Every structure is written in structure tokens, then in C-alpha cells.
C-alpha positions in Angstrom: 24.2 -1.7 -7.4 22.1 -4.7 -6.6 18.7 -5.5 -8.0 17.2 -4.7 -4.6 18.9 -1.3 -4.6 17.6 -0.6 -8.0 14.1 -1.5 -6.9 14.3 0.8 -4.0 15.5 3.7 -6.3 12.7 3.2 -8.9 9.9 2.8 -6.5 9.4 6.5 -5.9 9.3 7.1 -9.7 6.3 4.6 -10.0 4.7 6.2 -7.0 5.0 9.7 -8.4 4.4 9.2 -12.2 2.3 6.0 -12.2 3.1 3.1 -14.6 2.6 5.1 -17.8 4.7 8.1 -16.6 7.6 6.0 -15.3 9.5 6.3 -18.5 12.8 4.4 -19.0 14.5 7.8 -19.0 13.1 8.7 -15.5 13.9 5.2 -14.2 17.5 5.4 -15.6 17.9 8.8 -14.1 16.7 7.7 -10.7 19.1 4.8 -10.6 22.1 6.4 -12.4 22.1 3.4 -14.6 21.9 3.4 -18.4 19.0 1.8 -20.1 21.1 -1.3 -21.0 22.1 -1.7 -17.3 18.4 -1.5 -16.3 17.7 -4.2 -18.7 20.5 -6.3 -17.1 18.5 -6.2 -13.9 15.1 -6.3 -15.5 15.3 -8.2 -18.9 11.6 -7.8 -19.6 11.8 -4.0 -19.2 9.5 -1.7 -17.5 6.8 -4.3 -16.9 9.2 -6.4 -14.9 10.4 -3.4 -13.0 6.9 -2.5 -12.1 6.1 -6.1 -11.0 9.3 -6.1 -8.9 8.3 -2.8 -7.2 4.8 -4.0 -6.6 6.0 -7.3 -5.1 8.6 -5.5 -2.9 6.0 -3.0 -1.7 3.6 -5.8 -0.9 6.3 -7.6 1.1 7.2 -4.4 3.1 3.5 -3.7 3.6 2.9 -7.1 4.9 5.9 -6.9 7.3 5.1 -3.4 8.5 1.3 -3.1 8.4 -0.1 -6.6 8.4 2.3 -8.1 10.9 0.9 -6.1 13.9 -2.5 -7.5 13.1 -1.3 -11.0 13.4 0.2 -10.7 16.9 -1.5 -12.3 20.0 -2.2 -8.8 21.5 -5.7 -7.6 22.2 -7.7 -6.5 19.1 -7.5 -2.8 19.9 -3.8 -3.0 20.4 -3.3 -4.8 17.1 -5.3 -2.2 15.3 -3.4 0.6 17.0 -0.1 -1.1 15.9 -1.4 -1.2 12.3 -2.4 2.5 12.5 1.1 3.4 13.7 2.6 1.3 11.0 0.4 2.8 8.3 1.5 6.3 9.3 5.1 5.2 8.8 4.5 3.2 5.6 2.8 6.2 4.0 5.2 8.7 5.5 2.4 10.4 7.4 0.3 10.6 4.1 3.1 12.0 2.0 3.5 9.1 -0.4 0.8 7.7 -2.7 -0.4 4.2 -2.5 1.1 2.0 -5.3 -2.0 -0.3 -5.2 -4.2 2.7 -6.1 -1.7 3.9 -8.7 -1.5 0.4 -10.3 -5.3 -0.1 -10.3 -5.8 2.3 -13.3 -4.9 2.3 -16.9 -2.4 0.0 -18.5 -1.1 -1.0 -15.0 -4.5 -2.4 -14.0 -4.5 -4.6 -17.2 -1.1 -5.9 -16.2 -1.2 -6.2 -12.5 -4.8 -6.5 -11.4 -4.3 -10.0 -9.8 -1.4 -8.8 -7.7 -3.2 -5.7 -6.6 -6.4 -7.6 -5.8 -4.4 -10.2 -3.8 -2.7 -7.4 -1.8 -6.0 -5.7 -1.0 -7.6 -9.1 -0.1 -4.8 -9.9 2.3 -5.4 -6.6 4.0 -9.1 -7.1 4.3 -8.6 -10.6 5.6 -6.1 -9.6 8.2 -8.4 -6.8 9.5 -11.4 -9.0 9.4 -9.7 -11.6 11.5 -8.9 -9.1 14.2 -12.4 -7.7 14.1 -13.9 -11.2 14.5 -11.6 -11.9 17.4 -13.1 -8.7 19.0 -16.6 -10.3 18.6 -17.9 -8.8 15.3 -19.7 -11.1 13.0 -17.9 -12.2 9.8 -20.2 -9.9 7.7 -19.7 -6.8 9.8 -15.9 -7.5 10.1 -15.5 -7.7 6.4 -17.6 -4.5 5.8 -15.7 -2.6 8.5 -12.4 -3.7 7.0 -13.5 -2.6 3.5 -14.7 0.7 4.9 -11.4 1.3 6.6 -9.5 0.8 3.4 -11.9 3.1 1.6 -11.3 5.8 4.3 -7.5 5.3 4.2 -7.3 5.4 0.4 -9.7 8.3 0.2 -7.6 10.2 2.8 -4.4 9.6 0.7 -6.1 11.0 -2.4 -7.2 14.1 -0.4 -3.7 14.6 0.9 -2.4 14.8 -2.7 -5.3 17.1 -3.9 -5.3 19.5 -1.0 -1.5 19.3 -0.2 -2.6 18.8 3.5 -1.9 15.7 5.7 -4.8 16.5 8.0 -7.3 14.1 6.3 -4.9 11.2 6.6 -4.0 11.9 10.2 -7.7 12.3 11.1 -8.7 9.0 9.5 -5.9 7.1 11.3 -6.6 8.8 14.6 -10.1 7.3 15.1 -9.7 4.1 13.0 -9.4 1.5 15.7 -12.6 2.6 17.4 -14.5 2.9 14.1 -13.3 -0.6 13.1 -14.5 -2.1 16.3 -18.0 -0.5 16.1 -20.5 -3.3 15.4 -22.8 -0.7 13.8 -20.1 0.1 11.2 
């Protein structure tokens, strides 16, 4: 097993149980590796595993979700591309957002700068598209932040209600709401 394969296998554990609940026993069980083998791939232990999961997830998110925002297409088309990618990335709302999970408790103390950077990258990419569509910088930033609030809130509701409808509803109207100069 490669380090990349180990990261792929431990990511769902961090998504499901959070940093505190992702015990070495659970991580070992997910990979089929003993604790000593996990330390071979991640000498600094669980903190290094979580950092690797967070970095890998940010790379995948950037490639899947942010990349459509950086194409030369029209703003609405770029936003629609992001929406389709968000649906895939979050498996139609079935998986939790690692950024949200890592923004609480001990994980926040350890990973706040990385989580903040990832959210700022998303806000900036959205804002640039919205400014290209003619929105002022202030409105573009506000709409971008509001979109992330709606998406993250919908992901929480999916978990609480065991119903994907809130996530699907938020994504369905997102491009038009983002482009609305009135917010």
C-alpha cells in the first residue's frame, strides 16, 4: 500500500468521526495496517495523518470544484460547472465537509491556518467570477461568503435530517443567487 492509498482509506474515517474520533484503532482497521505500519507512513502520528488528509482533500477540491471557476467560459457557465462539481465532490450531499469538521475542537487548534486558506481560496475564486459578471468587489465577496454559508448549512441539514433535499435545493439555484447584485 502506498501513502496515497493510505490517505484515501483514512479520509472517510476523519469525515465520519472527526479528528478526535478518528482513533488509531479505527484508522488501522480502515487501512488494514497495524499501528506500526501507520507510523511508517505517518511518523508524527494522527496529526500528520489528518494534515495529509486535509491537504489531499484541498487538492482534490481545487481540481474538481475551483478549476471550473477559473476557465474562460461565461460566468454563469463557470458557476454551473462548480455546482456540478460540488455535487460530485460531496456525493450529492452524502459526505461531510472536512473543512467544517476540522474547524472545531482540537482540530481547529492544529489546522486553523490550512482550513482558513482553503475557505479563502474558495471565496476568492467565486468572487473573481462574480466580478467578471459585473458585480462590485464588495458584493462579490459577500455573495461568495453567502454561498458557502448556504452550502455548509445544507450539508449540516443533510446529516441532521438524513435527507439530501436541502443540499440539492441550495445547489439548484446557486448560480442565479450568486449573480444577483442585491445578494
